[in-house]
Structures are given as C-alpha cells and as structure tokens.
N, C-alpha and C positions, 0 to 999 in steps of 0.2 A: 432453464434456470434450476439450480439445485434447491430442494426444499430445506426446511429447518428440521433435520433429523436430530436426534439426541446428540450424535457425534458433532454435528455442525453447531449446536447450541453450546456444548462444552468447549469446542474449539474457539468459538467467538469470545467466550468469557476468558479463556486462557490467552487468546491473542490480544484482547484489549488490555489485560494485565501486563503482558510483556511489552506491548506498545507503550503503555503508560510509563513503565519503569525506564525503558530506553529513551523515551521522549523527554523525561525529566532529567536523566542523569548522563546520557551518552549523546553528546552533541558537540559539534565543532563550529565555533562562530565563523561567519563569513565577514568580509569587509562591509557588507550592507547591514545596517542596524535591524535587529529583530528578525534576522534571517540566518538560520543555522543549517549545517549539514546534520541531518537527523537519521540515525540508523533505523529508527522505528519504521520508516516508510518501506524498508525492505521486508519487514515483518508483515505489514498490511498487504503488500503485494503478494507475498507468499500465501497468506490466508485467503485472499481474494481468488487467486488462481486455483487453489485446492478445494475450497469450500463454497465458492460462488460469490456473486456480487453483494448480496445483502450481508452475509457474515463479514466480508471484507470491509464494507462500508461501516458496519458497527464496530469492528476492531479499531479502525482509524478514528471514527467520530467519537466514540466513548473514551478511548484512550487519550485522545487530544483534549477533549472537554475536561476530563478529570485532571489531567496534567495542568491545564490552565487554571482550573479552579483551585487546586492545591498549591500552585506556585504563585498565582496572582490574585486569587480570591474571586475571580470571575472569568469565564471563557471568552475568548475573542472569537465570536461566532462565525465571522466570515472565513477565517482560516480553519476553524474546526470543521465547518461544512465542506470546505475545499479539500481537506484531508480525507473526509469520507468519500467525496466525489472521485478523487483519484483512485481509491481502492475499488469503488463501485464500477468505474469504467474498466479498470483492469480485469475485474471479475467477469464482466460481460464479454470482454474480448478474449479472455483466457480460458473459457469454458472447455475447449478441446484440449488445451494444455493440461488442465487439471485431470482430465480423463487419461491422458497419456502418462502423466506422473503417477497416477494410481495403478497403472499397468507397468510401472518400472521404467518408463522412458522419459528422458529430458535431454534430447539430443539436438543437433544443429537446427532442424526445422522448428522445434519448439522454442529453442533459445532465441532464434530470429523473431518469431512471432511474439514471444514474451517481451522482447526488447521494443518492438514496434508499439505494442499495447501500452507499455510503461511510458514511452515518450508521448504518445497521444493523450493518455489519461492525465499525465502531469501537466501537459500543455493546457488541457481544458480546465483543470483545477487551478493552476497558478497563473495562467495568462488571461483567463476569462473570469472564472467564478470568484476567486479571492479578491482580485483588484476591483471588480464591479461591486461586490458586496462591501468592501472597505469604503468605497466612495458613497454608496447608497446608505449603509447603516451607520458609518462613523464619520462621514464627511472628510475622509483622509485626502491629502493632496494627490492628484492624479499621477504626477511624475514619480512620486515616492512609491506608490503602490505598484506601479508597473515595473519599476526597477526591482523592487522586492520580489515581484512575481516572476520576472525573468531569472533572477538568481535562484529562487526556490524551484522553478521548473528544471533548471540545469542540475542543481544539487540533488533534488528528489528523484529525478529520472535516473541519475547515476546510481544512487543508493538503491532504488527499487530494482534496477537491472542487476547490479552486482550482488547485493545481499539477498534479494529475493531469488535470484538465479542460483546462488550457492545453496540456499535453503531448499529450493525445488530439486536441485540435483541430489542433495543429500537425502531428501525424503524419497525421491524416486529410487534411489539405491537400496532403500529398505523394502521395496515392493518386489514381488515376484512377477516377472514379465509373463504375459499371456503366451502359453505354449512353451514356456521355458522348462517345464518339468517333463521328463520323458519316462516312459514305463520300461524298466529293465526286465527283459524276459529271459 
C-alpha cells in the first residue's frame, strides 16, 4: 500500500474537491429515486488506482460527505461510506495498475484488471455496504434499498470504468515509459 507522501496528500485534497463539484453539479437522474449516474465515481476510481486505497477512500468519502452537507444540510452516511468503500477496494485491487500507469502503460491487461476491480468494488459498496447500512442506520425499506443498490452498482461501475479508464489512459500518456529513452551515440 502506498503511503501518504506530500504528492498523495495534495492529490487527495484536489481529488476530493473535484469529486465534490462533479457530485453536486454533474449527474444524470435514473428512473430510481435518489439514484443518479455520477461522473464523480470515475474521478475516485482514478485517484484510487494512481495514489492508493486510502487517498481513493478519502477522495470519495470527503467529497460525498461535503456534497451531502452542502446540498441537504446533513450527510447520508450509509452512502457516503459506501462511496469511500468503492474507491478503497479499487485502490487495493489496482495497486499494480497504478504502477503501470506511472510507467506510461495502461493497455489491454491493465484495462481488463481495472474493469474487474471496478465491478467488484462497486458490487461490495452498493449491493452490500449501502443497503445494509441504510437498513441498520435509517430503517429504510429492504426492497427499496436493494433496488437503489442494484442501479447504483450498474451506473457507478460503468462510470468508474469509462471515466476512470479515460483518466488513467490520459495520465499514463503523460509518463515516460521505462526504457523508452535511448542514448544516441
């Protein structure tokens, strides 16, 4: 697991701010109430893959909590925590992907691995963590929270894979690959 270097701390703050703005202002409603397509989850997936599980967790957790606080006056903690968990799991799974991206690679094998990590992470967050916490903390109806969870899992998986993947590909293209420089003699 990557430590909290100055670079990771700055990235976490920047990521949380970007997540907050996207979460508040760039969303597409779904047919299920209180469940939106949120581009912010692609940002947290990117930060989790590049900077590790804890910065990823904090980007999503802090960004979501602040968005809820500013929008509704109080965070909906079950979903705030689930947002953080999705990034945390992606960060643990994608550690090798972050290393490859730092070396200028985000190719087929990294894309496939990243896709798998995103689907699994979002399944844990939205099919397990959010619904269970909704029931335990807020006494929400079981059927409602699991329907919301299924929709959130699908939408957030897609956004994490597509937006996160685009960001990872773009970031990798700014890095010099290992052994790519040659000495001209």
